[in-house]
C-alpha positions as a Markdown table, in Angstrom:
| # | Residue | x | y | z |
|---|---|---|---|---|
| 1 | Met | 105.5 | 91.3 | 113.5 |
| 2 | Lys | 106.0 | 92.7 | 117.0 |
| 3 | Glu | 102.5 | 90.8 | 117.8 |
| 4 | Glu | 103.4 | 87.7 | 117.1 |
| 5 | Glu | 106.8 | 87.7 | 118.4 |
| 6 | Ile | 105.0 | 88.2 | 121.8 |
| 7 | Ile | 102.6 | 85.1 | 120.5 |
| 8 | Gln | 104.8 | 82.8 | 119.5 |
| 9 | Lys | 107.0 | 83.2 | 122.9 |
| 10 | Ile | 103.6 | 82.9 | 125.2 |
| 11 | Lys | 103.4 | 79.8 | 123.3 |
| 12 | Asn | 106.9 | 78.8 | 124.1 |
| 13 | Ile | 106.4 | 79.1 | 127.9 |
| 14 | Gln | 103.7 | 77.3 | 127.5 |
| 15 | Lys | 105.1 | 74.3 | 125.6 |
| 16 | Asp | 108.2 | 74.8 | 128.4 |
| 17 | Tyr | 106.0 | 74.7 | 131.9 |
| 18 | Lys | 104.0 | 71.7 | 130.7 |
| 19 | Ala | 107.4 | 69.9 | 130.0 |
| 20 | Glu | 108.9 | 67.9 | 132.7 |
| 21 | Leu | 112.5 | 67.9 | 133.4 |
| 22 | Glu | 113.6 | 66.3 | 136.1 |
| 23 | Asp | 117.1 | 66.4 | 135.5 |
| 24 | Asn | 117.8 | 69.7 | 136.9 |
| 25 | Pro | 114.0 | 71.4 | 138.0 |
| 26 | Glu | 116.4 | 74.3 | 139.5 |
| 27 | Glu | 117.6 | 75.4 | 136.0 |
| 28 | Asp | 114.3 | 74.3 | 134.5 |
| 29 | Arg | 112.6 | 77.3 | 137.1 |
| 30 | Leu | 115.6 | 79.7 | 136.5 |
| 31 | Ser | 115.0 | 79.3 | 132.7 |
| 32 | Phe | 110.8 | 79.5 | 133.3 |
| 33 | Leu | 111.9 | 83.2 | 134.6 |
| 34 | Asp | 114.0 | 84.6 | 132.1 |
| 35 | Gln | 111.3 | 83.5 | 129.7 |
| 36 | Ile | 109.1 | 85.4 | 131.5 |
| 37 | Asn | 111.4 | 88.6 | 132.1 |
| 38 | Asp | 111.9 | 88.3 | 127.8 |
| 39 | Leu | 108.0 | 88.6 | 127.4 |
| 40 | Ile | 107.6 | 91.8 | 129.3 |
| 41 | Arg | 110.4 | 93.0 | 127.9 |
| 42 | Ser | 108.8 | 92.3 | 124.2 |
| 43 | Ile | 105.6 | 93.8 | 125.6 |
| 44 | Phe | 106.8 | 96.9 | 127.0 |
| 45 | Asn | 109.2 | 97.4 | 124.4 |
| 46 | Asp | 111.8 | 97.9 | 126.5 |
| 47 | Pro | 115.2 | 96.2 | 127.1 |
| 48 | Ser | 115.8 | 97.8 | 130.7 |
| 49 | Met | 113.0 | 96.3 | 132.1 |
| 50 | Thr | 113.5 | 93.3 | 134.7 |
| 51 | Val | 110.9 | 91.5 | 136.6 |
| 52 | Tyr | 113.9 | 89.7 | 139.0 |
| 53 | Asp | 113.5 | 92.5 | 141.6 |
| 54 | Val | 109.6 | 91.2 | 141.9 |
| 55 | Phe | 110.5 | 88.1 | 142.8 |
| 56 | Asp | 112.6 | 89.0 | 145.3 |
| 57 | Lys | 111.6 | 87.0 | 148.8 |
| 58 | Glu | 110.7 | 90.4 | 150.4 |
| 59 | Glu | 108.8 | 91.0 | 147.7 |
| 60 | Leu | 106.8 | 88.3 | 147.4 |
| 61 | Arg | 106.2 | 88.2 | 151.3 |
| 62 | Lys | 104.6 | 91.8 | 151.2 |
| 63 | Trp | 103.0 | 90.5 | 147.5 |
| 64 | Lys | 101.5 | 87.7 | 149.7 |
| 65 | Lys | 100.4 | 89.9 | 152.6 |
| 66 | Asn | 98.1 | 92.5 | 150.6 |
| 67 | Arg | 96.7 | 89.7 | 148.2 |
| 68 | Leu | 93.0 | 90.3 | 150.1 |
| 69 | Ser | 93.3 | 93.3 | 150.2 |
| 70 | Arg | 95.0 | 94.0 | 146.4 |
| 71 | Lys | 91.8 | 91.6 | 145.5 |
| 72 | Ile | 89.3 | 93.8 | 147.0 |
| 73 | Lys | 90.8 | 97.0 | 145.2 |
| 74 | Asn | 90.9 | 95.5 | 142.3 |
| 75 | Leu | 87.3 | 94.1 | 142.5 |
| 76 | Phe | 85.7 | 97.2 | 143.5 |
| 77 | Leu | 87.5 | 100.1 | 144.2 |
| 78 | Asn | 89.6 | 100.0 | 140.4 |
| 79 | Asn | 86.0 | 98.4 | 138.8 |
| 80 | Tyr | 83.2 | 101.2 | 138.5 |
| 81 | Lys | 81.0 | 98.7 | 137.1 |
| 82 | Asn | 81.5 | 96.1 | 139.6 |
| 83 | Thr | 81.3 | 99.0 | 142.4 |
| 84 | Phe | 77.8 | 99.9 | 140.9 |
| 85 | Tyr | 76.8 | 96.3 | 140.9 |
| 86 | Phe | 77.5 | 95.3 | 144.0 |
| 87 | Ala | 76.1 | 98.1 | 145.8 |
| 88 | Leu | 72.8 | 97.0 | 144.0 |
| 89 | Leu | 73.2 | 93.9 | 145.6 |
| 90 | Val | 73.7 | 95.0 | 149.2 |
| 91 | Thr | 70.3 | 96.9 | 148.5 |
| 92 | Ile | 68.1 | 94.0 | 147.0 |
| 93 | Thr | 70.0 | 91.4 | 149.8 |
| 94 | Gly | 69.0 | 94.4 | 152.8 |
| 95 | Phe | 65.3 | 94.9 | 150.8 |
| 96 | Leu | 65.0 | 90.9 | 151.0 |
| 97 | Val | 66.1 | 90.3 | 154.5 |
| 98 | Ser | 63.5 | 92.8 | 155.7 |
| 99 | Glu | 61.1 | 91.6 | 154.1 |
| 100 | Ala | 61.8 | 88.3 | 155.7 |
| 101 | Leu | 61.8 | 89.4 | 159.2 |
| 102 | Glu | 58.2 | 89.3 | 159.6 |
| 103 | Phe | 58.1 | 85.4 | 158.3 |
| 104 | Tyr | 60.9 | 84.1 | 160.8 |
| 105 | Thr | 59.5 | 86.4 | 164.1 |
| 106 | Ile | 57.5 | 84.5 | 166.9 |
| 107 | Asn | 55.1 | 86.2 | 168.9 |
| 108 | Gly | 55.1 | 88.8 | 166.2 |
| 109 | Val | 58.8 | 89.9 | 168.4 |
| 110 | Ile | 61.7 | 90.7 | 166.0 |
| 111 | Asp | 64.3 | 89.8 | 167.7 |
| 112 | Thr | 68.8 | 89.0 | 167.3 |
| 113 | Lys | 67.8 | 85.4 | 166.8 |
| 114 | Thr | 65.5 | 87.0 | 163.6 |
| 115 | Tyr | 67.8 | 89.0 | 162.1 |
| 116 | Val | 70.2 | 86.0 | 162.0 |
| 117 | Lys | 68.1 | 83.7 | 160.6 |
| 118 | Ala | 67.1 | 86.3 | 157.9 |
| 119 | Ile | 70.2 | 87.3 | 157.2 |
| 120 | Leu | 71.5 | 83.2 | 157.1 |
| 121 | Thr | 69.6 | 82.8 | 154.5 |
| 122 | Glu | 69.8 | 85.2 | 152.2 |
| 123 | Val | 74.2 | 84.7 | 152.6 |
| 124 | Cys | 73.4 | 80.9 | 152.0 |
| 125 | Phe | 71.7 | 81.8 | 149.1 |
| 126 | Ile | 73.6 | 84.1 | 147.8 |
| 127 | Phe | 76.7 | 81.5 | 148.1 |
| 128 | Leu | 74.9 | 79.0 | 146.4 |
| 129 | Ser | 74.2 | 81.4 | 143.3 |
| 130 | Gly | 78.3 | 81.6 | 143.2 |
| 131 | Tyr | 78.5 | 78.3 | 143.5 |
| 132 | Arg | 80.8 | 76.3 | 140.7 |
| 133 | Ser | 80.8 | 72.8 | 140.7 |
| 134 | Asp | 83.5 | 70.5 | 140.0 |
| 135 | Ser | 82.0 | 67.7 | 138.9 |
| 136 | Lys | 78.5 | 66.1 | 137.6 |
| 137 | Ile | 77.2 | 65.0 | 141.1 |
| 138 | Gln | 77.8 | 68.3 | 142.6 |
| 139 | Thr | 76.4 | 70.2 | 140.1 |
| 140 | Ile | 73.3 | 68.3 | 140.3 |
| 141 | Ala | 73.2 | 68.7 | 144.3 |
| 142 | Ala | 74.0 | 72.7 | 143.7 |
| 143 | Asn | 71.3 | 72.8 | 141.1 |
| 144 | Gly | 69.1 | 70.9 | 143.7 |
| 145 | Leu | 69.5 | 73.1 | 146.7 |
| 146 | Arg | 69.6 | 75.9 | 144.5 |
| 147 | Val | 65.6 | 75.5 | 143.2 |
| 148 | Ser | 65.5 | 74.1 | 146.7 |
| 149 | Ile | 66.3 | 77.8 | 148.7 |
| 150 | Phe | 64.8 | 80.1 | 145.7 |
| 151 | Cys | 61.6 | 78.4 | 146.6 |
| 152 | Leu | 62.4 | 78.9 | 150.3 |
| 153 | Met | 63.2 | 82.7 | 149.8 |
| 154 | Met | 59.6 | 83.0 | 147.2 |
| 155 | Phe | 57.9 | 81.9 | 149.6 |
| 156 | Val | 59.1 | 83.7 | 153.0 |
| 157 | Ile | 59.6 | 87.3 | 150.6 |
| 158 | Thr | 56.2 | 87.0 | 149.7 |
| 159 | Ser | 53.9 | 85.3 | 152.8 |
| 160 | Lys | 53.9 | 88.7 | 154.1 |
| 161 | Thr | 52.6 | 90.2 | 151.0 |
| 162 | Phe | 49.5 | 87.5 | 150.5 |
| 163 | Met | 48.9 | 87.6 | 154.2 |
| 164 | Asp | 48.4 | 91.2 | 154.5 |
| 165 | Ser | 46.2 | 90.6 | 151.5 |
| 166 | Thr | 43.9 | 87.9 | 153.1 |
| 167 | Lys | 43.2 | 90.3 | 156.0 |
| 168 | Thr | 42.2 | 92.8 | 153.8 |
| 169 | Ser | 39.9 | 90.9 | 151.4 |
| 170 | Ser | 38.9 | 89.2 | 155.0 |
| 171 | Ser | 38.0 | 92.6 | 156.9 |
| 172 | Thr | 36.2 | 93.4 | 153.7 |
| 173 | Asn | 33.6 | 90.1 | 153.2 |
| 174 | Ile | 33.2 | 91.0 | 157.2 |
| 175 | Ile | 32.1 | 94.6 | 156.5 |
| 176 | Gln | 29.7 | 93.8 | 153.8 |
| 177 | Glu | 28.5 | 91.1 | 156.1 |
| 178 | Gln | 27.8 | 93.6 | 158.8 |
| 179 | Val | 25.9 | 96.1 | 156.6 |
| 180 | Leu | 23.8 | 94.0 | 155.3 |
| 181 | Ile | 22.9 | 92.6 | 158.7 |
| 182 | Leu | 22.3 | 96.2 | 159.8 |
| 183 | Glu | 20.1 | 97.2 | 156.6 |
| 184 | Lys | 18.1 | 94.5 | 157.2 |
| 185 | Gln | 17.9 | 94.6 | 161.2 |
| 186 | Ile | 17.0 | 98.5 | 160.2 |
| 187 | Arg | 13.7 | 97.5 | 158.4 |
| 188 | Glu | 12.5 | 95.5 | 161.2 |
| 189 | Lys | 12.3 | 98.6 | 162.9 |
| 190 | Glu | 10.6 | 100.9 | 160.5 |
| 191 | Lys | 8.2 | 98.0 | 161.0 |
| 192 | Asp | 8.0 | 98.1 | 164.3 |
| 193 | Ile | 7.6 | 101.7 | 164.7 |
| 194 | Thr | 4.7 | 102.2 | 162.1 |
| 195 | Tyr | 3.1 | 99.0 | 163.8 |
| 196 | Tyr | 3.0 | 99.8 | 167.1 |
| 197 | Arg | 2.4 | 104.1 | 166.3 |
| 198 | Asp | -0.4 | 103.1 | 163.8 |
| 199 | Val | -2.3 | 100.1 | 165.6 |
| 200 | Lys | -1.4 | 99.9 | 168.8 |
| 201 | Gln | -0.4 | 103.5 | 169.7 |
| 202 | Trp | 2.1 | 102.7 | 172.2 |
| 203 | Pro | 4.3 | 106.2 | 171.9 |
| 204 | Asn | 6.3 | 104.8 | 174.6 |
| 205 | Thr | 7.4 | 102.1 | 172.8 |
| 206 | Val | 7.6 | 104.0 | 169.7 |
| 207 | Lys | 10.1 | 105.9 | 171.4 |
| 208 | Gln | 12.3 | 103.4 | 172.2 |
| 209 | Leu | 11.8 | 101.7 | 168.5 |
| 210 | Ile | 13.0 | 105.4 | 166.7 |
| 211 | Lys | 16.0 | 105.4 | 169.6 |
| 212 | Glu | 17.3 | 102.2 | 168.8 |
| 213 | Arg | 16.7 | 102.7 | 165.2 |
| 214 | Asp | 18.8 | 105.7 | 165.4 |
| 215 | Glu | 21.7 | 103.6 | 166.7 |
| 216 | Leu | 21.1 | 101.1 | 164.1 |
| 217 | Val | 21.6 | 104.0 | 161.4 |
| 218 | Lys | 24.7 | 105.7 | 163.1 |
| 219 | Lys | 26.4 | 102.4 | 162.8 |
| 220 | Leu | 25.3 | 101.7 | 159.3 |
| 221 | Ile | 27.1 | 105.3 | 158.7 |
| 222 | Ser | 30.2 | 104.3 | 160.5 |
| 223 | Leu | 30.4 | 101.0 | 157.7 |
| 224 | Lys | 29.4 | 103.0 | 154.8 |
| 225 | Glu | 32.1 | 105.4 | 155.3 |
| 226 | Lys | 34.6 | 102.7 | 155.7 |
| 227 | Gln | 33.6 | 101.4 | 152.7 |
| 228 | Ala | 34.1 | 104.6 | 151.3 |
| 229 | Glu | 37.2 | 104.8 | 152.4 |
| 230 | Gly | 38.3 | 101.7 | 150.3 |
| 231 | Ser | 37.4 | 98.7 | 152.0 |
| 232 | Asn | 34.9 | 97.4 | 149.7 |
| 233 | Thr | 34.8 | 94.6 | 147.0 |
| 234 | Glu | 36.6 | 96.3 | 144.2 |
| 235 | Val | 38.7 | 97.2 | 145.8 |
| 236 | Ser | 39.6 | 94.3 | 148.0 |
| 237 | Asp | 40.2 | 92.5 | 144.2 |
| 238 | Leu | 42.8 | 95.7 | 143.2 |
| 239 | Val | 44.6 | 94.9 | 147.3 |
| 240 | Arg | 44.5 | 91.2 | 145.9 |
| 241 | Tyr | 46.1 | 92.3 | 142.1 |
| 242 | Lys | 48.7 | 94.3 | 143.9 |
| 243 | Ala | 49.5 | 91.8 | 146.4 |
| 244 | Tyr | 49.9 | 89.7 | 143.0 |
| 245 | Gly | 52.8 | 92.6 | 141.9 |
| 246 | Asn | 54.9 | 92.9 | 144.7 |
| 247 | Ala | 55.2 | 88.9 | 144.9 |
| 248 | Phe | 56.5 | 89.1 | 141.2 |
| 249 | Phe | 59.0 | 92.3 | 142.2 |
| 250 | Arg | 60.1 | 90.4 | 145.2 |
| 251 | Ile | 60.6 | 87.3 | 142.7 |
| 252 | Ile | 62.8 | 90.1 | 139.9 |
| 253 | Leu | 64.7 | 90.7 | 142.7 |
| 254 | Leu | 65.8 | 87.3 | 143.8 |
| 255 | Leu | 67.0 | 86.8 | 140.3 |
| 256 | Ile | 69.0 | 90.0 | 139.8 |
| 257 | Ser | 70.4 | 89.2 | 142.7 |
| 258 | Ile | 71.7 | 85.7 | 140.9 |
| 259 | Leu | 72.7 | 86.9 | 138.1 |
| 260 | Ile | 74.9 | 90.1 | 140.2 |
| 261 | Thr | 76.1 | 87.3 | 142.0 |
| 262 | Arg | 77.3 | 84.7 | 139.6 |
| 263 | Arg | 78.9 | 88.0 | 138.0 |
| 264 | Leu | 81.2 | 88.4 | 140.8 |
| 265 | Phe | 81.8 | 86.5 | 142.8 |
| 266 | Ser | 82.9 | 82.3 | 142.5 |
| 267 | Phe | 83.0 | 80.0 | 145.2 |
């Protein structure tokens, strides 16, 4: 019965609030205040409770002055879930900014402008993620901007990964080509050594050829060691797959930041 009474009082307040009475607006405001006071008493079941002191001019001035800090406190400090979401969003944003720095560098130098570009892009991405449209035209424009900046962010944060993968693959191909060339040169030196030792019988020339062959063998061994460390064709494929995985991971972080932003903020 108590709940029905409270609901009925709320409906009466909604009805009176929507009504437009022009005869005595001051009386209407006071009547509305009386209804609010009566509702508060019903909710807390305390006839002695009053809201009139709260609406004192000095109290209202304090309320307005501390409104921002109160919102932040209610949003984060008094809500552990939102605090966790906000910390996660800050972490993701910091990681994405660090990933975007190399894309915005000029001649490989990271300066203040580089940080400004990376942070500004991420802030715009967060703003558009939490933006709420008021009309159909704004909705279409906002969705177009969201798609555009999402594609930009995806390209920015994945470009380094694919560039590193391309460099590794190119290095692998170069090493493989060098190995084939050295093996061919060593075989030719072996033929020359056999010819000048068995046919011509020129010992000085044979010594020189053996020396040249040994140098080629050292270079070949060095390249083979690099291949053994991981710079081979199979590992190159693994690096490429790893690049795809890293890019997919960053895309997931972008999507998560969108969800967190839309949950925490509304612009």
